[in-house]
py3Dmol code that shows the C-alpha trace and the ligand (Angstrom):
import py3Dmol

protein = """\
ATOM      1  CA  MET A   1     -69.727 271.985 -32.402  1.00  0.00           C
ATOM      2  CA  VAL A   2     -71.848 275.168 -32.940  1.00  0.00           C
ATOM      3  CA  ASN A   3     -73.259 274.612 -29.588  1.00  0.00           C
ATOM      4  CA  ARG A   4     -69.857 274.376 -27.962  1.00  0.00           C
ATOM      5  CA  VAL A   5     -68.829 277.584 -29.671  1.00  0.00           C
ATOM      6  CA  LEU A   6     -71.858 279.376 -28.337  1.00  0.00           C
ATOM      7  CA  VAL A   7     -71.376 278.039 -24.831  1.00  0.00           C
ATOM      8  CA  TRP A   8     -67.858 279.482 -24.992  1.00  0.00           C
ATOM      9  CA  ALA A   9     -69.204 282.767 -26.510  1.00  0.00           C
ATOM     10  CA  ALA A  10     -71.814 283.001 -23.819  1.00  0.00           C
ATOM     11  CA  ALA A  11     -69.057 282.924 -21.092  1.00  0.00           C
ATOM     12  CA  ASN A  12     -66.617 285.210 -22.844  1.00  0.00           C
ATOM     13  CA  PRO A  13     -66.737 288.716 -21.308  1.00  0.00           C
ATOM     14  CA  LYS A  14     -64.569 290.381 -24.076  1.00  0.00           C
ATOM     15  CA  LEU A  15     -66.717 289.049 -26.864  1.00  0.00           C
ATOM     16  CA  GLN A  16     -69.873 289.975 -24.837  1.00  0.00           C
ATOM     17  CA  GLN A  17     -68.638 293.620 -24.701  1.00  0.00           C
ATOM     18  CA  GLN A  18     -67.750 293.723 -28.317  1.00  0.00           C
ATOM     19  CA  VAL A  19     -71.129 292.366 -29.423  1.00  0.00           C
ATOM     20  CA  THR A  20     -73.322 294.397 -27.015  1.00  0.00           C
ATOM     21  CA  GLU A  21     -71.618 297.578 -27.992  1.00  0.00           C
ATOM     22  CA  ASN A  22     -71.992 296.951 -31.702  1.00  0.00           C
ATOM     23  CA  PRO A  23     -75.004 298.951 -32.996  1.00  0.00           C
ATOM     24  CA  ILE A  24     -75.645 296.398 -35.766  1.00  0.00           C
ATOM     25  CA  ALA A  25     -75.660 293.576 -33.290  1.00  0.00           C
ATOM     26  CA  ARG A  26     -77.961 295.526 -31.051  1.00  0.00           C
ATOM     27  CA  ARG A  27     -80.424 295.971 -33.940  1.00  0.00           C
ATOM     28  CA  ALA A  28     -80.263 292.297 -34.904  1.00  0.00           C
ATOM     29  CA  ALA A  29     -80.991 291.350 -31.250  1.00  0.00           C
ATOM     30  CA  HIS A  30     -84.261 293.210 -31.639  1.00  0.00           C
ATOM     31  CA  ARG A  31     -85.873 290.224 -33.319  1.00  0.00           C
ATOM     32  CA  PHE A  32     -85.684 288.345 -29.997  1.00  0.00           C
ATOM     33  CA  VAL A  33     -85.550 291.183 -27.422  1.00  0.00           C
ATOM     34  CA  ALA A  34     -88.176 293.936 -27.241  1.00  0.00           C
ATOM     35  CA  GLY A  35     -85.682 296.596 -26.427  1.00  0.00           C
ATOM     36  CA  GLU A  36     -83.485 297.863 -23.659  1.00  0.00           C
ATOM     37  CA  GLN A  37     -86.076 299.882 -21.916  1.00  0.00           C
ATOM     38  CA  LEU A  38     -89.271 298.825 -20.068  1.00  0.00           C
ATOM     39  CA  GLN A  39     -91.273 301.143 -22.259  1.00  0.00           C
ATOM     40  CA  GLU A  40     -90.442 299.149 -25.310  1.00  0.00           C
ATOM     41  CA  ALA A  41     -91.522 295.945 -23.669  1.00  0.00           C
ATOM     42  CA  LEU A  42     -94.791 297.510 -22.696  1.00  0.00           C
ATOM     43  CA  GLU A  43     -95.361 298.585 -26.288  1.00  0.00           C
ATOM     44  CA  ALA A  44     -94.687 295.087 -27.448  1.00  0.00           C
ATOM     45  CA  ALA A  45     -97.089 293.678 -24.840  1.00  0.00           C
ATOM     46  CA  ALA A  46     -99.777 296.180 -25.865  1.00  0.00           C
ATOM     47  CA  GLU A  47     -99.378 295.189 -29.504  1.00  0.00           C
ATOM     48  CA  LEU A  48     -99.682 291.472 -28.732  1.00  0.00           C
ATOM     49  CA  ASN A  49    -102.703 292.151 -26.508  1.00  0.00           C
ATOM     50  CA  SER A  50    -104.370 293.840 -29.393  1.00  0.00           C
ATOM     51  CA  HIS A  51    -104.186 290.514 -31.184  1.00  0.00           C
ATOM     52  CA  GLY A  52    -105.644 288.560 -28.285  1.00  0.00           C
ATOM     53  CA  ILE A  53    -102.238 287.380 -27.005  1.00  0.00           C
ATOM     54  CA  GLY A  54    -101.070 287.857 -23.464  1.00  0.00           C
ATOM     55  CA  SER A  55     -97.488 288.573 -22.466  1.00  0.00           C
ATOM     56  CA  ILE A  56     -94.871 287.850 -19.807  1.00  0.00           C
ATOM     57  CA  LEU A  57     -92.393 290.586 -19.123  1.00  0.00           C
ATOM     58  CA  ASP A  58     -88.762 289.355 -18.450  1.00  0.00           C
ATOM     59  CA  LEU A  59     -86.138 291.785 -17.257  1.00  0.00           C
ATOM     60  CA  LEU A  60     -82.883 290.381 -18.749  1.00  0.00           C
ATOM     61  CA  GLY A  61     -80.094 289.683 -16.356  1.00  0.00           C
ATOM     62  CA  GLU A  62     -79.024 286.569 -14.446  1.00  0.00           C
ATOM     63  CA  GLY A  63     -76.259 285.562 -12.112  1.00  0.00           C
ATOM     64  CA  VAL A  64     -76.239 288.944 -10.540  1.00  0.00           C
ATOM     65  CA  GLU A  65     -73.167 289.059  -8.280  1.00  0.00           C
ATOM     66  CA  ASP A  66     -73.710 292.152  -6.201  1.00  0.00           C
ATOM     67  CA  LEU A  67     -76.451 293.571  -4.206  1.00  0.00           C
ATOM     68  CA  SER A  68     -76.641 296.869  -6.070  1.00  0.00           C
ATOM     69  CA  GLY A  69     -77.466 294.959  -9.290  1.00  0.00           C
ATOM     70  CA  VAL A  70     -80.101 292.997  -7.343  1.00  0.00           C
ATOM     71  CA  GLY A  71     -81.664 296.362  -6.089  1.00  0.00           C
ATOM     72  CA  HIS A  72     -81.859 297.579  -9.611  1.00  0.00           C
ATOM     73  CA  ALA A  73     -83.583 294.324 -10.747  1.00  0.00           C
ATOM     74  CA  VAL A  74     -86.142 294.607  -7.886  1.00  0.00           C
ATOM     75  CA  ALA A  75     -86.951 298.178  -8.730  1.00  0.00           C
ATOM     76  CA  GLU A  76     -87.448 297.368 -12.445  1.00  0.00           C
ATOM     77  CA  TYR A  77     -89.754 294.566 -11.676  1.00  0.00           C
ATOM     78  CA  GLU A  78     -91.820 296.746  -9.320  1.00  0.00           C
ATOM     79  CA  GLU A  79     -92.037 299.428 -12.038  1.00  0.00           C
ATOM     80  CA  ALA A  80     -93.103 296.836 -14.624  1.00  0.00           C
ATOM     81  CA  THR A  81     -95.790 295.524 -12.277  1.00  0.00           C
ATOM     82  CA  GLN A  82     -97.096 298.990 -11.766  1.00  0.00           C
ATOM     83  CA  ALA A  83     -97.058 299.782 -15.378  1.00  0.00           C
ATOM     84  CA  ILE A  84     -98.884 296.547 -16.349  1.00  0.00           C
ATOM     85  CA  ALA A  85    -101.623 297.381 -13.871  1.00  0.00           C
ATOM     86  CA  ALA A  86    -101.837 301.119 -14.750  1.00  0.00           C
ATOM     87  CA  ARG A  87    -102.215 300.237 -18.484  1.00  0.00           C
ATOM     88  CA  GLY A  88    -104.591 297.331 -17.820  1.00  0.00           C
ATOM     89  CA  LEU A  89    -102.329 295.020 -19.861  1.00  0.00           C
ATOM     90  CA  ASN A  90    -102.863 291.232 -19.964  1.00  0.00           C
ATOM     91  CA  SER A  91     -99.316 290.490 -18.799  1.00  0.00           C
ATOM     92  CA  THR A  92     -97.481 288.631 -16.069  1.00  0.00           C
ATOM     93  CA  ILE A  93     -93.804 289.124 -14.994  1.00  0.00           C
ATOM     94  CA  SER A  94     -91.224 286.428 -14.943  1.00  0.00           C
ATOM     95  CA  ILE A  95     -88.242 286.568 -12.579  1.00  0.00           C
ATOM     96  CA  LYS A  96     -85.002 284.688 -12.282  1.00  0.00           C
ATOM     97  CA  LEU A  97     -84.089 284.131  -8.671  1.00  0.00           C
ATOM     98  CA  SER A  98     -80.418 284.519  -9.434  1.00  0.00           C
ATOM     99  CA  GLN A  99     -81.360 288.162 -10.392  1.00  0.00           C
ATOM    100  CA  LEU A 100     -82.746 288.635  -6.911  1.00  0.00           C
ATOM    101  CA  GLY A 101     -79.521 287.529  -5.145  1.00  0.00           C
ATOM    102  CA  GLN A 102     -79.986 283.813  -4.814  1.00  0.00           C
ATOM    103  CA  THR A 103     -76.296 283.042  -5.079  1.00  0.00           C
ATOM    104  CA  VAL A 104     -75.059 286.153  -3.126  1.00  0.00           C
ATOM    105  CA  ASP A 105     -77.367 286.422  -0.174  1.00  0.00           C
ATOM    106  CA  ARG A 106     -80.153 283.891   0.137  1.00  0.00           C
ATOM    107  CA  GLY A 107     -81.941 285.874   2.854  1.00  0.00           C
ATOM    108  CA  ALA A 108     -82.006 289.001   0.639  1.00  0.00           C
ATOM    109  CA  CYS A 109     -83.301 286.921  -2.273  1.00  0.00           C
ATOM    110  CA  VAL A 110     -86.301 285.631  -0.161  1.00  0.00           C
ATOM    111  CA  ALA A 111     -87.071 289.084   1.038  1.00  0.00           C
ATOM    112  CA  ASN A 112     -86.807 290.552  -2.545  1.00  0.00           C
ATOM    113  CA  LEU A 113     -89.088 287.658  -3.845  1.00  0.00           C
ATOM    114  CA  ASN A 114     -91.655 288.247  -1.175  1.00  0.00           C
ATOM    115  CA  ARG A 115     -91.578 291.948  -1.779  1.00  0.00           C
ATOM    116  CA  ILE A 116     -92.236 291.451  -5.544  1.00  0.00           C
ATOM    117  CA  LEU A 117     -94.949 288.812  -4.852  1.00  0.00           C
ATOM    118  CA  ASP A 118     -96.819 291.040  -2.291  1.00  0.00           C
ATOM    119  CA  ARG A 119     -96.680 294.120  -4.556  1.00  0.00           C
ATOM    120  CA  ALA A 120     -97.732 292.209  -7.611  1.00  0.00           C
ATOM    121  CA  GLN A 121    -100.599 290.481  -5.680  1.00  0.00           C
ATOM    122  CA  ALA A 122    -101.819 293.864  -4.506  1.00  0.00           C
ATOM    123  CA  LEU A 123    -101.916 295.078  -8.045  1.00  0.00           C
ATOM    124  CA  GLY A 124    -103.446 291.881  -9.530  1.00  0.00           C
ATOM    125  CA  VAL A 125    -100.444 290.924 -11.567  1.00  0.00           C
ATOM    126  CA  LEU A 126     -99.323 287.295 -11.688  1.00  0.00           C
ATOM    127  CA  VAL A 127     -95.635 286.345 -11.194  1.00  0.00           C
ATOM    128  CA  GLU A 128     -93.771 283.541 -12.912  1.00  0.00           C
ATOM    129  CA  VAL A 129     -90.293 282.127 -11.862  1.00  0.00           C
ATOM    130  CA  ASP A 130     -87.900 281.031 -14.559  1.00  0.00           C
ATOM    131  CA  MET A 131     -85.820 277.879 -14.023  1.00  0.00           C
ATOM    132  CA  GLU A 132     -82.040 278.380 -14.462  1.00  0.00           C
ATOM    133  CA  ASP A 133     -79.191 275.856 -14.646  1.00  0.00           C
ATOM    134  CA  SER A 134     -79.243 272.670 -12.702  1.00  0.00           C
ATOM    135  CA  SER A 135     -77.104 273.918  -9.961  1.00  0.00           C
ATOM    136  CA  LEU A 136     -79.883 276.266  -8.912  1.00  0.00           C
ATOM    137  CA  VAL A 137     -82.800 273.896  -9.304  1.00  0.00           C
ATOM    138  CA  PRO A 138     -82.999 272.436  -5.743  1.00  0.00           C
ATOM    139  CA  ASP A 139     -82.961 275.856  -4.086  1.00  0.00           C
ATOM    140  CA  THR A 140     -85.331 277.319  -6.689  1.00  0.00           C
ATOM    141  CA  LEU A 141     -87.801 274.461  -5.911  1.00  0.00           C
ATOM    142  CA  ASP A 142     -87.482 275.146  -2.150  1.00  0.00           C
ATOM    143  CA  LEU A 143     -88.040 278.879  -2.659  1.00  0.00           C
ATOM    144  CA  PHE A 144     -91.006 278.183  -4.914  1.00  0.00           C
ATOM    145  CA  ARG A 145     -92.494 275.806  -2.270  1.00  0.00           C
ATOM    146  CA  GLU A 146     -92.440 278.638   0.305  1.00  0.00           C
ATOM    147  CA  ALA A 147     -93.691 281.235  -2.119  1.00  0.00           C
ATOM    148  CA  ALA A 148     -96.479 279.107  -3.486  1.00  0.00           C
ATOM    149  CA  THR A 149     -97.828 278.477  -0.015  1.00  0.00           C
ATOM    150  CA  ALA A 150     -98.457 282.243   0.521  1.00  0.00           C
ATOM    151  CA  HIS A 151     -98.995 283.095  -3.177  1.00  0.00           C
ATOM    152  CA  PRO A 152    -100.520 279.984  -4.826  1.00  0.00           C
ATOM    153  CA  GLN A 153    -100.887 281.742  -8.065  1.00  0.00           C
ATOM    154  CA  THR A 154     -97.145 281.871  -8.683  1.00  0.00           C
ATOM    155  CA  ARG A 155     -96.029 279.962 -11.675  1.00  0.00           C
ATOM    156  CA  LEU A 156     -92.720 277.939 -11.870  1.00  0.00           C
ATOM    157  CA  ALA A 157     -90.843 276.923 -14.950  1.00  0.00           C
ATOM    158  CA  ILE A 158     -89.960 273.196 -14.946  1.00  0.00           C
ATOM    159  CA  GLN A 159     -87.416 271.659 -17.423  1.00  0.00           C
ATOM    160  CA  ALA A 160     -88.422 268.407 -19.086  1.00  0.00           C
ATOM    161  CA  MET A 161     -84.850 267.559 -20.003  1.00  0.00           C
ATOM    162  CA  LEU A 162     -83.722 267.042 -16.346  1.00  0.00           C
ATOM    163  CA  ARG A 163     -83.713 263.534 -15.211  1.00  0.00           C
ATOM    164  CA  ARG A 164     -84.805 264.563 -11.683  1.00  0.00           C
ATOM    165  CA  THR A 165     -87.960 266.489 -12.930  1.00  0.00           C
ATOM    166  CA  PRO A 166     -90.642 263.702 -12.517  1.00  0.00           C
ATOM    167  CA  LEU A 167     -89.643 263.196  -8.876  1.00  0.00           C
ATOM    168  CA  ASP A 168     -89.491 266.907  -8.272  1.00  0.00           C
ATOM    169  CA  LEU A 169     -93.027 267.303  -9.528  1.00  0.00           C
ATOM    170  CA  GLU A 170     -94.242 264.453  -7.276  1.00  0.00           C
ATOM    171  CA  THR A 171     -92.859 266.433  -4.323  1.00  0.00           C
ATOM    172  CA  LEU A 172     -94.781 269.544  -5.502  1.00  0.00           C
ATOM    173  CA  ALA A 173     -98.032 267.679  -6.078  1.00  0.00           C
ATOM    174  CA  PRO A 174     -99.669 268.658  -2.713  1.00  0.00           C
ATOM    175  CA  LEU A 175     -99.511 272.253  -3.829  1.00  0.00           C
ATOM    176  CA  LYS A 176    -101.242 271.516  -7.175  1.00  0.00           C
ATOM    177  CA  PRO A 177     -98.537 273.616  -8.725  1.00  0.00           C
ATOM    178  CA  ARG A 178     -98.870 276.156 -11.518  1.00  0.00           C
ATOM    179  CA  VAL A 179     -96.232 275.143 -13.906  1.00  0.00           C
ATOM    180  CA  ARG A 180     -94.706 276.399 -17.129  1.00  0.00           C
ATOM    181  CA  LEU A 181     -93.299 273.272 -18.748  1.00  0.00           C
ATOM    182  CA  VAL A 182     -90.254 273.769 -20.990  1.00  0.00           C
ATOM    183  CA  LYS A 183     -87.611 271.643 -22.472  1.00  0.00           C
ATOM    184  CA  GLY A 184     -84.714 273.393 -20.717  1.00  0.00           C
ATOM    185  CA  ALA A 185     -82.257 275.893 -22.331  1.00  0.00           C
ATOM    186  CA  TYR A 186     -79.079 275.177 -20.443  1.00  0.00           C
ATOM    187  CA  ALA A 187     -76.135 272.951 -21.537  1.00  0.00           C
ATOM    188  CA  GLU A 188     -76.285 270.111 -18.865  1.00  0.00           C
ATOM    189  CA  PRO A 189     -74.121 267.010 -18.496  1.00  0.00           C
ATOM    190  CA  ILE A 190     -75.598 263.640 -19.443  1.00  0.00           C
ATOM    191  CA  GLN A 191     -75.718 262.517 -15.908  1.00  0.00           C
ATOM    192  CA  VAL A 192     -78.123 265.305 -15.160  1.00  0.00           C
ATOM    193  CA  ALA A 193     -80.242 265.756 -18.244  1.00  0.00           C
ATOM    194  CA  HIS A 194     -81.540 263.820 -21.244  1.00  0.00           C
ATOM    195  CA  GLN A 195     -79.624 264.878 -24.329  1.00  0.00           C
ATOM    196  CA  GLY A 196     -81.535 263.339 -27.277  1.00  0.00           C
ATOM    197  CA  LYS A 197     -84.573 265.070 -28.935  1.00  0.00           C
ATOM    198  CA  ALA A 198     -86.696 261.953 -28.605  1.00  0.00           C
ATOM    199  CA  GLU A 199     -85.959 261.371 -24.959  1.00  0.00           C
ATOM    200  CA  ILE A 200     -86.702 264.913 -24.074  1.00  0.00           C
ATOM    201  CA  ARG A 201     -89.945 264.957 -26.078  1.00  0.00           C
ATOM    202  CA  ALA A 202     -90.995 261.700 -24.330  1.00  0.00           C
ATOM    203  CA  GLN A 203     -90.469 263.149 -20.901  1.00  0.00           C
ATOM    204  CA  PHE A 204     -92.182 266.398 -21.951  1.00  0.00           C
ATOM    205  CA  LYS A 205     -95.192 264.275 -22.991  1.00  0.00           C
ATOM    206  CA  TYR A 206     -95.191 262.288 -19.749  1.00  0.00           C
ATOM    207  CA  LEU A 207     -95.019 265.567 -17.723  1.00  0.00           C
ATOM    208  CA  THR A 208     -97.814 267.158 -19.801  1.00  0.00           C
ATOM    209  CA  ASP A 209    -100.203 264.289 -18.820  1.00  0.00           C
ATOM    210  CA  TRP A 210     -99.027 264.648 -15.224  1.00  0.00           C
ATOM    211  CA  LEU A 211     -99.800 268.404 -15.106  1.00  0.00           C
ATOM    212  CA  PHE A 212    -103.264 267.877 -16.454  1.00  0.00           C
ATOM    213  CA  ARG A 213    -103.847 265.371 -13.569  1.00  0.00           C
ATOM    214  CA  HIS A 214    -102.056 267.028 -10.708  1.00  0.00           C
ATOM    215  CA  GLY A 215    -101.206 270.665 -11.622  1.00  0.00           C
ATOM    216  CA  SER A 216    -103.245 273.856 -11.903  1.00  0.00           C
ATOM    217  CA  ASP A 217    -103.763 275.789 -15.035  1.00  0.00           C
ATOM    218  CA  PRO A 218    -100.830 274.223 -16.859  1.00  0.00           C
ATOM    219  CA  ALA A 219     -98.708 276.231 -19.360  1.00  0.00           C
ATOM    220  CA  PHE A 220     -96.567 274.815 -22.137  1.00  0.00           C
ATOM    221  CA  GLY A 221     -93.605 276.895 -23.227  1.00  0.00           C
ATOM    222  CA  THR A 222     -92.663 275.276 -26.514  1.00  0.00           C
ATOM    223  CA  HIS A 223     -92.559 276.020 -30.226  1.00  0.00           C
ATOM    224  CA  ASP A 224     -92.402 272.402 -31.021  1.00  0.00           C
ATOM    225  CA  ASP A 225     -95.466 271.390 -33.206  1.00  0.00           C
ATOM    226  CA  GLU A 226     -95.383 267.747 -32.060  1.00  0.00           C
ATOM    227  CA  LEU A 227     -95.590 268.829 -28.330  1.00  0.00           C
ATOM    228  CA  ILE A 228     -98.178 271.472 -28.848  1.00  0.00           C
ATOM    229  CA  ALA A 229    -100.372 268.832 -30.656  1.00  0.00           C
ATOM    230  CA  TYR A 230     -99.734 266.431 -27.806  1.00  0.00           C
ATOM    231  CA  ALA A 231    -100.799 269.001 -25.194  1.00  0.00           C
ATOM    232  CA  ARG A 232    -104.036 269.535 -27.099  1.00  0.00           C
ATOM    233  CA  ARG A 233    -104.794 265.818 -27.130  1.00  0.00           C
ATOM    234  CA  SER A 234    -103.787 265.352 -23.516  1.00  0.00           C
ATOM    235  CA  ALA A 235    -106.062 268.358 -22.546  1.00  0.00           C
ATOM    236  CA  ALA A 236    -109.009 266.768 -24.499  1.00  0.00           C
ATOM    237  CA  ALA A 237    -108.352 263.408 -22.807  1.00  0.00           C
ATOM    238  CA  ALA A 238    -108.445 265.146 -19.437  1.00  0.00           C
ATOM    239  CA  GLY A 239    -111.658 266.906 -20.318  1.00  0.00           C
ATOM    240  CA  ARG A 240    -110.075 270.408 -20.353  1.00  0.00           C
ATOM    241  CA  GLY A 241    -111.190 273.054 -22.747  1.00  0.00           C
ATOM    242  CA  PRO A 242    -108.764 275.317 -24.674  1.00  0.00           C
ATOM    243  CA  GLN A 243    -109.073 278.103 -22.120  1.00  0.00           C
ATOM    244  CA  GLU A 244    -108.112 275.874 -19.269  1.00  0.00           C
ATOM    245  CA  PHE A 245    -104.425 275.772 -20.046  1.00  0.00           C
ATOM    246  CA  GLU A 246    -101.912 277.969 -21.909  1.00  0.00           C
ATOM    247  CA  PHE A 247     -99.341 277.933 -24.624  1.00  0.00           C
ATOM    248  CA  GLN A 248     -96.352 280.220 -24.144  1.00  0.00           C
ATOM    249  CA  PHE A 249     -93.944 281.325 -26.776  1.00  0.00           C
ATOM    250  CA  LEU A 250     -90.735 283.420 -26.929  1.00  0.00           C
ATOM    251  CA  TYR A 251     -90.775 286.838 -28.389  1.00  0.00           C
ATOM    252  CA  GLY A 252     -90.022 286.852 -32.146  1.00  0.00           C
ATOM    253  CA  ILE A 253     -90.572 283.137 -32.594  1.00  0.00           C
ATOM    254  CA  ARG A 254     -93.445 281.517 -34.576  1.00  0.00           C
ATOM    255  CA  ARG A 255     -95.761 284.489 -34.524  1.00  0.00           C
ATOM    256  CA  ASP A 256     -97.920 282.801 -37.170  1.00  0.00           C
ATOM    257  CA  LEU A 257     -98.541 279.851 -34.922  1.00  0.00           C
ATOM    258  CA  GLN A 258     -99.306 282.147 -31.906  1.00  0.00           C
ATOM    259  CA  GLN A 259    -102.130 283.768 -33.905  1.00  0.00           C
ATOM    260  CA  ARG A 260    -103.385 280.501 -35.226  1.00  0.00           C
ATOM    261  CA  LEU A 261    -103.776 279.048 -31.761  1.00  0.00           C
ATOM    262  CA  VAL A 262    -105.558 282.149 -30.516  1.00  0.00           C
ATOM    263  CA  ASP A 263    -107.858 281.982 -33.526  1.00  0.00           C
ATOM    264  CA  GLN A 264    -108.721 278.342 -32.597  1.00  0.00           C
ATOM    265  CA  GLY A 265    -109.749 279.493 -29.086  1.00  0.00           C
ATOM    266  CA  HIS A 266    -106.557 278.837 -27.218  1.00  0.00           C
ATOM    267  CA  ARG A 267    -104.851 280.964 -24.486  1.00  0.00           C
ATOM    268  CA  VAL A 268    -101.472 282.160 -25.712  1.00  0.00           C
ATOM    269  CA  ARG A 269     -98.886 284.328 -23.939  1.00  0.00           C
ATOM    270  CA  VAL A 270     -95.508 285.542 -25.244  1.00  0.00           C
ATOM    271  CA  TYR A 271     -92.442 285.837 -23.160  1.00  0.00           C
ATOM    272  CA  ILE A 272     -90.939 289.371 -23.854  1.00  0.00           C
ATOM    273  CA  PRO A 273     -87.340 289.920 -22.696  1.00  0.00           C
ATOM    274  CA  PHE A 274     -86.173 293.532 -22.260  1.00  0.00           C
ATOM    275  CA  GLY A 275     -83.099 295.197 -20.762  1.00  0.00           C
ATOM    276  CA  SER A 276     -79.528 295.732 -21.551  1.00  0.00           C
ATOM    277  CA  ALA A 277     -78.225 292.352 -20.523  1.00  0.00           C
ATOM    278  CA  TRP A 278     -79.494 290.532 -23.509  1.00  0.00           C
ATOM    279  CA  TYR A 279     -76.245 288.692 -24.557  1.00  0.00           C
ATOM    280  CA  PRO A 280     -76.576 285.462 -22.622  1.00  0.00           C
ATOM    281  CA  TYR A 281     -80.268 285.211 -23.634  1.00  0.00           C
ATOM    282  CA  LEU A 282     -79.437 285.676 -27.303  1.00  0.00           C
ATOM    283  CA  THR A 283     -76.702 283.101 -27.212  1.00  0.00           C
ATOM    284  CA  ARG A 284     -79.182 280.550 -25.836  1.00  0.00           C
ATOM    285  CA  ARG A 285     -81.534 281.284 -28.731  1.00  0.00           C
ATOM    286  CA  MET A 286     -78.816 280.834 -31.198  1.00  0.00           C
ATOM    287  CA  ALA A 287     -77.716 277.557 -29.564  1.00  0.00           C
ATOM    288  CA  GLU A 288     -81.239 276.291 -30.034  1.00  0.00           C
ATOM    289  CA  ARG A 289     -81.387 277.012 -33.748  1.00  0.00           C
ATOM    290  CA  PRO A 290     -78.504 277.453 -36.166  1.00  0.00           C
ATOM    291  CA  ALA A 291     -80.838 279.455 -38.474  1.00  0.00           C
ATOM    292  CA  ASN A 292     -80.965 282.204 -35.738  1.00  0.00           C
ATOM    293  CA  LEU A 293     -77.124 282.211 -35.601  1.00  0.00           C
ATOM    294  CA  ALA A 294     -77.039 282.578 -39.428  1.00  0.00           C
ATOM    295  CA  PHE A 295     -79.583 285.411 -39.139  1.00  0.00           C
ATOM    296  CA  PHE A 296     -77.471 287.229 -36.643  1.00  0.00           C
ATOM    297  CA  LEU A 297     -74.203 286.721 -38.618  1.00  0.00           C
ATOM    298  CA  ARG A 298     -75.862 287.948 -41.736  1.00  0.00           C
ATOM    299  CA  ALA A 299     -77.060 291.095 -40.013  1.00  0.00           C
ATOM    300  CA  LEU A 300     -73.540 291.728 -38.675  1.00  0.00           C
ATOM    301  CA  ALA A 301     -72.188 291.235 -42.172  1.00  0.00           C
ATOM    302  CA  GLY A 302     -74.668 293.762 -43.401  1.00  0.00           C
ATOM    303  CA  ARG A 303     -76.472 291.226 -45.719  1.00  0.00           C
TER     304      ARG A 303
END
"""
ligand_1 = """\
53
LIG
P -87.124 273.082 -30.367
O -85.988 273.931 -29.853
O -86.986 271.736 -30.572
O -87.940 273.736 -31.410
C -89.043 273.384 -32.129
C -89.377 274.129 -33.249
O -89.688 275.439 -32.871
C -88.179 274.405 -34.238
O -88.085 273.397 -35.247
C -88.479 275.727 -34.853
O -89.502 275.703 -35.803
C -89.114 276.474 -33.615
N -88.115 277.195 -32.737
C -87.540 276.770 -31.601
N -86.752 277.627 -31.094
C -86.541 278.498 -32.045
C -85.800 279.695 -32.048
N -84.966 280.006 -31.036
N -85.916 280.494 -33.125
C -86.761 280.205 -34.154
N -87.512 279.073 -34.121
C -87.409 278.293 -33.072
N -85.917 277.370 -20.535
C -85.343 277.248 -19.321
O -84.452 276.622 -19.086
N -85.985 278.024 -18.248
C -86.983 278.809 -18.368
O -87.498 279.328 -17.387
C -87.549 278.920 -19.749
N -88.633 279.663 -19.982
C -89.199 279.775 -21.173
C -90.380 280.440 -21.401
C -91.050 280.282 -22.578
C -92.360 281.106 -22.775
C -90.542 279.557 -23.628
C -91.233 279.327 -24.929
C -89.344 278.844 -23.427
C -88.642 278.992 -22.267
N -87.462 278.255 -22.058
C -86.962 278.194 -20.772
C -86.719 277.741 -23.219
C -87.026 276.238 -23.462
O -86.415 275.566 -22.470
C -86.353 275.938 -24.774
O -85.029 276.086 -24.797
C -86.906 276.679 -26.031
O -88.292 276.793 -25.862
C -86.674 275.812 -27.334
O -87.299 274.611 -27.207
P -88.657 274.189 -28.041
O -89.499 273.409 -27.046
O -89.286 275.376 -28.564
O -88.233 273.110 -29.103
"""
view = py3Dmol.view(width=600, height=400)
view.addModel(protein, "pdb")
view.setStyle({"model": 0}, {"cartoon": {"style": "trace"}})
view.addModel(ligand_1, "xyz")
view.setStyle({"model": 1}, {"stick": {}})
view.zoomTo()
view.show()
């Protein structure tokens, strides 16, 4: 029920406008979003770096429907990449292909992606690609295949909840892909995605083992204790040390665990969203956890 309301809320432009213009809502969003400006994301990254934690800068915005919005996103990513290099931060960037024009003009999207990858490579900054809803998965895999041939360090998010994912990974095996394994954040129909917690966890574990055998430098984007423990066991079984894979977290979630893993010798990176288009991102975080919704509503009510 809560989920259905949030899916409705995510797609409601009037509500979006009311929430994003509300100063209290903007302050509450700060728990999960570094700020609206790149500068704030860079400060958050520097702070995490000082604790031995890497970062991933993510410019919020998805489903961009016109090429002027696309141009803005490309310019922001270039600026972020330059700033990361200039400040010597331990940070990657993560992009959504729909932000680069995937659904508006595929040719422009390819050119934008290559431009960002070339610039980032020249500056020594790594690039990650987020995975969006299932309608974009086949094309995202194709674009990743092309990108990873010229830029093998590119990392792709892969969603464990999707039924198709094990086969998709088999087709990527020749590339020894760099993958960020996540559960999947989008509401998908039962024909397309596993719905139950246990099924999703089981597929996540299967894919974890797969990545240690066939992938490169696997990353696990989860806050789930059971899956984190499983990845550690799977790494040990594959003879990999704690620096040979990575745990990734979302900004504002389980800071204690992030630090504990670093203190135990693991590599940890935190995904830092920034920008003004924070509403869809925030509704996804609330859908994942009713406690986040309660936090947000309490902040709005001034309690
Ligand atoms: P689950 O949601 O079951 O949470 C397990 C435990 O973690 C909870 O019991 C709670 O303790 C804690 N927790 C989890 N979420 C929390 C929250 N929002 N607030 C507070 N505590 C929370 N998805 C996608 O479709 N495409 C993508 O590209 C990415 N990229 C991505 C990058 C990174 C670095 C991460 C960590 C996640 C993503 N995701 C994503 C999101 C992912 O698919 C998934 O929706 C969330 O990580 C939540 O799932 P968990 O595995 O954390 O488990």
